[in-house]
C-alpha positions as CSV (number, residue, x, y, z in Angstrom):
1,X,-8.8,123.9,147.9
2,X,-9.6,126.7,150.7
3,X,-12.4,128.9,149.4
4,X,-11.7,132.1,148.5
5,X,-14.7,134.8,149.2
6,X,-17.9,133.6,147.7
7,X,-15.6,132.2,144.5
8,X,-16.9,128.9,143.1
9,X,-14.5,125.8,143.4
10,X,-14.2,124.2,140.2
11,X,-12.6,120.9,139.4
12,X,-11.7,120.7,135.7
13,X,-11.0,117.2,134.2
14,X,-9.4,117.1,130.7
15,X,-8.2,113.9,129.9
16,X,-5.8,115.3,126.6
17,X,-3.1,117.8,126.3
18,X,-4.6,121.0,127.6
19,X,-3.7,123.7,124.8
20,X,-2.9,121.5,121.5
21,X,-5.4,121.8,118.7
22,X,-9.1,121.0,118.1
23,X,-11.0,120.4,121.4
24,X,-7.7,120.9,123.8
25,X,-7.3,124.5,122.7
26,X,-11.6,124.6,123.3
27,X,-10.9,123.3,127.2
28,X,-7.6,125.7,127.4
29,X,-10.0,128.5,126.2
30,X,-12.7,127.7,128.3
31,X,-9.9,127.5,131.3
32,X,-8.7,131.2,130.4
33,X,-12.3,132.4,130.4
34,X,-13.2,131.0,133.5
35,X,-10.3,132.1,135.3
36,X,-10.8,135.7,134.1
37,X,-14.5,135.0,135.0
38,X,-13.4,135.1,138.8
39,X,-13.7,131.0,139.4
40,X,-11.6,128.9,141.5
41,X,-9.9,125.8,139.6
42,X,-8.1,123.2,139.8
43,X,-7.4,121.2,136.5
44,X,-6.7,117.7,136.0
45,X,-5.3,117.5,132.8
46,X,-3.6,114.8,131.1
47,X,-0.9,117.2,130.1
48,X,-0.1,120.6,130.0
49,X,0.5,121.9,126.1
50,X,0.1,125.8,127.0
51,X,0.5,127.8,129.8
52,X,-2.8,129.0,132.1
53,X,-3.2,132.2,133.6
54,X,-1.4,132.6,137.5
55,X,-3.7,131.3,140.4
56,X,-4.9,128.4,138.2
57,X,-3.8,124.9,139.7
58,X,-2.8,122.2,136.8
59,X,-2.0,118.6,138.5
60,X,-0.9,116.7,134.9
61,X,-2.4,113.4,135.1
62,X,-0.5,111.8,131.9
63,X,2.7,113.3,132.5
64,X,5.3,114.6,135.4
65,X,7.7,117.6,134.2
66,X,8.9,116.6,130.8
67,X,8.0,113.5,131.2
68,X,4.7,112.3,129.5
69,X,3.1,108.9,128.9
70,X,3.2,108.6,125.0
71,X,-0.8,108.7,124.3
72,X,-0.2,106.5,121.0
73,X,1.8,104.0,122.3
74,X,-0.4,103.4,125.4
75,X,-3.8,103.7,122.9
76,X,-5.7,106.9,123.0
77,X,-8.9,104.7,125.1
78,X,-6.5,103.1,127.6
79,X,-5.0,106.6,127.9
80,X,-8.4,108.1,128.5
81,X,-9.3,105.5,130.9
82,X,-6.2,105.9,133.0
83,X,-6.8,109.6,133.6
84,X,-10.5,108.8,134.6
85,X,-9.1,106.2,137.1
86,X,-6.3,108.8,138.4
87,X,-9.1,111.7,138.8
88,X,-11.7,109.5,140.5
89,X,-9.1,108.5,143.2
90,X,-7.9,112.0,143.8
91,X,-11.6,113.6,144.4
92,X,-11.8,111.1,147.4
93,X,-9.5,113.5,149.0
94,X,-11.2,116.4,147.8
95,X,-14.8,116.3,149.5
96,X,-15.7,119.6,151.0
97,X,-12.9,121.5,148.9
98,X,-15.0,121.1,145.3
99,X,-18.3,122.7,144.0
100,X,-18.4,121.2,140.8
101,X,-16.4,118.9,138.6
102,X,-16.4,119.9,134.9
103,X,-15.6,116.4,132.8
104,X,-15.2,115.8,129.3
105,X,-16.6,112.6,127.2
106,X,-14.4,108.8,126.7
107,X,-12.9,109.9,130.2
108,X,-15.5,110.6,132.6
109,X,-17.0,107.5,133.9
110,X,-15.3,106.5,137.1
111,X,-15.1,110.5,138.2
112,X,-18.9,110.8,137.7
113,X,-19.7,107.4,139.6
114,X,-17.6,108.5,142.7
115,X,-18.8,112.0,142.3
116,X,-22.4,110.9,142.8
117,X,-21.1,108.5,145.6
118,X,-19.4,111.6,147.2
119,X,-22.6,114.2,146.3
120,X,-20.2,116.8,144.1
121,X,-22.5,117.9,141.2
122,X,-21.2,117.2,137.8
123,X,-21.4,118.4,134.3
124,X,-20.5,116.4,130.8
125,X,-18.9,118.5,128.1
126,X,-20.8,118.1,124.9
127,X,-18.6,119.5,122.0
128,X,-21.1,117.7,119.5
129,X,-24.3,116.4,119.3
130,X,-25.4,113.2,120.8
131,X,-22.9,110.8,119.1
132,X,-25.6,108.1,118.4
133,X,-27.2,111.1,116.1
134,X,-23.3,111.9,115.0
135,X,-22.8,108.6,113.9
136,X,-26.0,107.9,112.3
137,X,-26.2,111.3,110.2
138,X,-22.6,111.2,108.8
139,X,-23.2,107.3,108.2
140,X,-26.3,108.0,105.9
141,X,-24.4,110.6,104.4
142,X,-21.5,108.8,103.4
143,X,-23.4,106.1,102.2
144,X,-25.4,108.6,99.7
145,X,-22.7,110.0,98.1
146,X,-20.6,106.9,97.8
147,X,-17.9,107.6,101.1
148,X,-16.4,104.7,102.7
149,X,-15.2,106.1,106.3
150,X,-12.0,104.4,107.0
151,X,-12.1,102.5,110.5
152,X,-10.1,105.1,112.7
153,X,-12.6,108.1,111.4
154,X,-14.0,109.6,114.6
155,X,-17.3,109.2,113.0
156,X,-17.0,105.9,111.9
157,X,-19.6,103.3,113.6
158,X,-17.6,102.3,117.3
159,X,-19.9,100.1,119.6
160,X,-17.6,100.5,122.5
161,X,-17.0,104.2,122.2
162,X,-21.1,104.9,122.0
163,X,-21.8,102.4,125.0
164,X,-19.0,104.3,126.9
165,X,-20.4,107.6,126.2
166,X,-24.5,106.8,126.5
167,X,-23.5,105.7,130.1
168,X,-21.8,109.1,130.7
169,X,-24.6,111.1,129.3
170,X,-26.8,108.9,132.0
171,X,-24.3,109.1,135.4
172,X,-23.5,112.9,135.3
173,X,-26.1,115.4,136.7
174,X,-26.0,117.8,133.6
175,X,-24.8,117.5,130.2
176,X,-23.0,121.0,128.9
177,X,-24.8,121.4,125.5
178,X,-23.1,124.7,123.4
179,X,-25.7,124.6,121.0
180,X,-29.9,124.1,120.2
181,X,-29.0,122.3,117.9
182,X,-26.9,119.6,120.4
183,X,-29.7,119.9,123.0
184,X,-32.3,118.8,120.6
185,X,-30.4,115.7,119.8
186,X,-30.5,114.8,123.4
187,X,-33.8,115.6,123.6
188,X,-35.0,113.5,120.7
189,X,-34.0,111.0,122.6
190,X,-35.8,111.1,125.6
191,X,-33.3,113.3,127.9
192,X,-35.0,115.9,130.4
193,X,-34.7,119.2,129.3
194,X,-33.8,120.3,132.9
195,X,-30.8,117.6,132.6
196,X,-29.0,120.2,129.4
197,X,-27.5,122.9,130.6
198,X,-26.2,125.5,127.7
199,X,-23.1,127.2,127.7
200,X,-21.5,128.4,124.2
201,X,-17.4,128.4,122.9
202,X,-15.9,131.7,121.5
203,X,-13.0,133.4,119.3
204,X,-10.0,135.0,120.4
205,X,-10.5,138.7,119.4
206,X,-6.6,139.0,119.5
207,X,-6.1,136.7,116.8
208,X,-10.1,137.7,115.2
209,X,-10.8,140.9,114.0
210,X,-12.0,142.8,110.5
211,X,-10.4,144.6,108.5
212,X,-12.3,147.4,108.9
213,X,-11.4,149.4,105.2
214,X,-12.4,146.1,103.4
215,X,-15.7,147.0,101.7
216,X,-18.4,145.2,99.9
217,X,-17.3,146.1,96.1
218,X,-19.6,145.1,93.3
219,X,-16.7,145.4,90.5
220,X,-14.4,142.3,91.8
221,X,-15.8,138.9,92.7
222,X,-16.9,137.3,96.1
223,X,-14.2,135.4,98.0
224,X,-16.0,132.4,100.0
225,X,-13.9,130.4,102.6
226,X,-14.3,127.1,104.0
227,X,-11.7,126.0,107.4
228,X,-11.6,123.4,109.1
229,X,-11.8,119.6,108.9
230,X,-12.9,119.3,105.1
231,X,-15.3,116.0,106.0
232,X,-18.3,114.4,105.2
233,X,-20.0,115.9,107.8
234,X,-19.0,119.4,107.5
235,X,-21.0,119.6,104.0
236,X,-18.2,120.6,101.9
237,X,-19.6,118.8,98.7
238,X,-23.0,121.0,99.2
239,X,-21.0,124.3,99.4
240,X,-18.8,123.1,96.1
241,X,-22.1,122.0,94.3
242,X,-24.0,125.7,95.2
243,X,-21.1,127.6,94.1
244,X,-21.0,126.0,90.8
245,X,-23.9,126.3,90.0
246,X,-24.1,130.2,91.1
247,X,-22.9,132.9,88.8
248,X,-20.5,133.8,91.6
249,X,-18.0,131.3,90.3
250,X,-17.5,133.2,87.2
251,X,-15.3,135.9,88.8
252,X,-15.0,135.0,92.6
253,X,-13.2,132.2,94.4
254,X,-14.1,129.6,96.5
255,X,-11.2,128.8,99.4
256,X,-11.0,125.6,101.1
257,X,-8.9,125.3,103.8
258,X,-8.3,122.3,105.8
259,X,-7.6,118.5,105.1
260,X,-9.4,116.3,103.4
261,X,-10.4,112.7,103.6
262,X,-8.6,110.9,100.5
263,X,-11.8,109.2,99.4
264,X,-13.7,112.6,100.0
265,X,-11.6,114.6,97.9
266,X,-11.4,111.8,94.9
267,X,-15.3,112.0,94.8
268,X,-15.2,115.4,94.5
269,X,-12.4,115.5,92.0
270,X,-14.3,117.0,89.2
271,X,-15.5,120.3,91.6
272,X,-12.2,121.0,93.5
273,X,-10.2,121.0,90.0
274,X,-12.7,124.1,89.0
275,X,-10.3,127.2,88.0
276,X,-12.3,129.1,90.5
277,X,-12.2,126.3,93.6
278,X,-8.6,126.8,95.5
279,X,-7.6,123.8,97.7
280,X,-5.3,125.4,100.4
281,X,-4.6,122.3,102.7
282,X,-4.1,122.7,106.3
283,X,-3.4,126.1,107.6
284,X,-2.2,128.3,110.4
285,X,-3.3,131.9,108.9
286,X,-7.2,131.0,109.2
287,X,-8.1,134.5,111.2
288,X,-6.4,136.0,107.8
289,X,-8.2,134.1,105.8
290,X,-11.4,135.2,107.1
291,X,-10.4,138.8,107.3
292,X,-9.7,138.7,103.7
293,X,-12.7,136.6,102.3
294,X,-16.6,138.3,101.8
295,X,-18.2,134.6,103.5
296,X,-17.7,131.7,105.6
297,X,-19.2,128.8,104.5
298,X,-20.5,125.9,107.2
299,X,-23.2,123.6,105.4
300,X,-22.8,121.2,108.4
301,X,-25.2,118.4,108.8
302,X,-24.1,118.2,112.6
303,X,-22.5,120.3,114.7
304,X,-21.8,120.8,118.8
305,X,-21.7,124.9,118.1
306,X,-19.9,125.7,115.1
307,X,-16.8,127.5,116.7
308,X,-15.4,128.6,113.5
309,X,-18.8,130.5,112.8
310,X,-17.6,133.1,115.9
311,X,-14.4,133.1,114.5
312,X,-15.8,134.0,111.1
313,X,-18.1,137.1,112.7
314,X,-15.3,138.1,115.0
315,X,-13.3,138.7,111.6
316,X,-15.8,140.4,109.8
317,X,-16.7,137.5,107.8
318,X,-20.3,136.7,107.0
319,X,-21.5,133.5,107.8
320,X,-23.6,131.1,105.1
321,X,-24.4,128.0,107.5
322,X,-26.4,125.3,107.9
323,X,-29.5,125.3,110.7
324,X,-27.0,122.9,112.8
325,X,-25.1,126.2,113.8
326,X,-27.7,128.6,114.3
327,X,-26.9,129.6,118.1
328,X,-24.9,133.1,117.1
329,X,-25.7,132.9,113.4
330,X,-29.4,134.8,112.8
331,X,-30.6,134.6,109.5
332,X,-30.5,138.0,107.6
333,X,-29.1,139.8,110.3
334,X,-25.6,138.2,110.8
335,X,-25.9,135.6,108.3
336,X,-28.0,133.3,106.0
337,X,-28.9,130.1,107.4
338,X,-30.2,127.3,105.1
339,X,-32.2,123.8,106.1
340,X,-29.6,121.3,106.4
341,X,-28.5,119.4,102.9
342,X,-30.4,122.1,100.8
343,X,-28.0,122.7,97.9
344,X,-31.1,125.0,95.9
345,X,-31.0,127.2,99.1
346,X,-26.9,127.7,99.3
347,X,-26.6,128.7,95.7
348,X,-29.6,131.2,96.4
349,X,-27.5,132.7,99.3
350,X,-24.8,133.2,97.7
351,X,-26.2,134.5,94.1
352,X,-27.9,137.1,96.7
353,X,-24.9,138.3,98.4
354,X,-23.2,138.4,95.2
355,X,-25.8,140.4,93.7
356,X,-27.0,142.3,96.7
357,X,-23.5,143.9,97.9
358,X,-25.5,146.8,100.4
359,X,-26.9,143.3,102.2
360,X,-23.6,142.0,102.2
361,X,-22.2,145.1,104.2
362,X,-25.0,145.0,106.0
363,X,-24.4,141.5,107.5
364,X,-21.1,142.5,107.6
365,X,-21.6,145.0,110.0
366,X,-24.3,143.4,112.0
367,X,-21.1,140.9,112.7
368,X,-18.8,143.8,113.8
369,X,-21.0,145.3,115.8
370,X,-22.0,142.1,117.9
371,X,-18.8,140.1,117.9
372,X,-17.8,141.5,121.6
373,X,-20.8,139.0,122.7
374,X,-19.0,135.7,121.5
375,X,-15.5,136.2,122.8
376,X,-13.8,133.2,124.7
377,X,-14.0,136.1,127.8
378,X,-17.9,136.2,127.8
379,X,-17.9,132.5,127.2
380,X,-16.1,131.9,130.1
381,X,-18.6,134.3,132.1
382,X,-21.7,132.2,130.5
383,X,-20.0,128.9,131.7
384,X,-19.1,130.3,135.3
385,X,-23.2,131.1,135.2
386,X,-24.0,127.8,134.1
387,X,-21.8,126.2,136.9
388,X,-23.8,128.2,139.8
389,X,-26.9,126.9,137.9
390,X,-25.4,122.8,138.3
391,X,-25.0,123.1,141.8
392,X,-28.2,125.1,142.5
393,X,-30.3,122.2,140.7
394,X,-28.4,119.9,142.3
395,X,-29.2,121.3,145.6
396,X,-32.9,121.8,144.8
397,X,-32.7,117.9,143.7
398,X,-31.2,116.8,146.8
399,X,-33.8,118.4,149.0
400,X,-37.1,117.2,147.2
401,X,-35.4,113.7,147.8
402,X,-35.3,114.5,151.7
403,X,-38.7,115.8,151.8
404,X,-40.2,112.8,150.0
């Protein structure tokens, strides 16, 4: 990696299929945003699912050409460990050619330790809150409502995963948190604020854009949308209870787009069967659903950021969210925000916008006016700034050690 001008030389380590769904899509968009921001990018990914911008060098760790190591056959955790091992070996030969290394959870420990020995600054992505907090909060709520999480659920308590991730937290120079909520869950467990760097995620403004002809007509019922993994942690049960308590359900529609754990669906079956509730299952047209909806509901008990919130804002769909999602959602500005688990507050917010379409129009206008701040391009610029901050802080800490 030869330095070009003043470009920051970034090694981006991602153990999954870059450009696939969920976090794979997030990582792919980060790479796109960083490239647009001017980073000099070398990407080590498990495999490449979608093309990346010209100039971004991608070196797969678990694939060669069309041949891929099957994650399911090898086992996901073994595949992640293999990726980590390969990356840690490769960076030995890249000393002096890397300014910062960006890693992802469960596939970073060896890489972080080698980078520390070589003096290369590292950041570890935190797509969610502290894992112990996430486990405990989801387990507590699942128990409260009587839903048993299957052992393979990502929020079922796994001691080995937690131990590995907590060691990664300690080994990295900095943790990349996308929200104040995530930062708080680390600070509550004793992490110093200076170790926690805040960036953010974004939305694709080519896919998510508003229907400017849509108006908040008080003569029609509201359409409220939930989109994503309809899991306990997302608080869909809170949303359903609040919806059915609000007068909005009498002539409105609550759309639920996303997969749902069978035990969770069974627990909510009476509410899900109400005529005003439409369970759509997994959908690939979420931006279109957002454009045609008035409200987007996300009453999460745990979030790393709430990516769908910015997609809703970009689509002109007003978010109703919990306090876990407040980094772009501002109460009475572009959203309505409620305390986590407060069904009465959610019901009041739905009712307020059902009865006050002028306020709904005002909030929607603010979403549309400020959406440009939350694109993936903007997120890429911010992430590059955070890298520079990490390099500067690492250099300052090293200088301080030498002086003592």
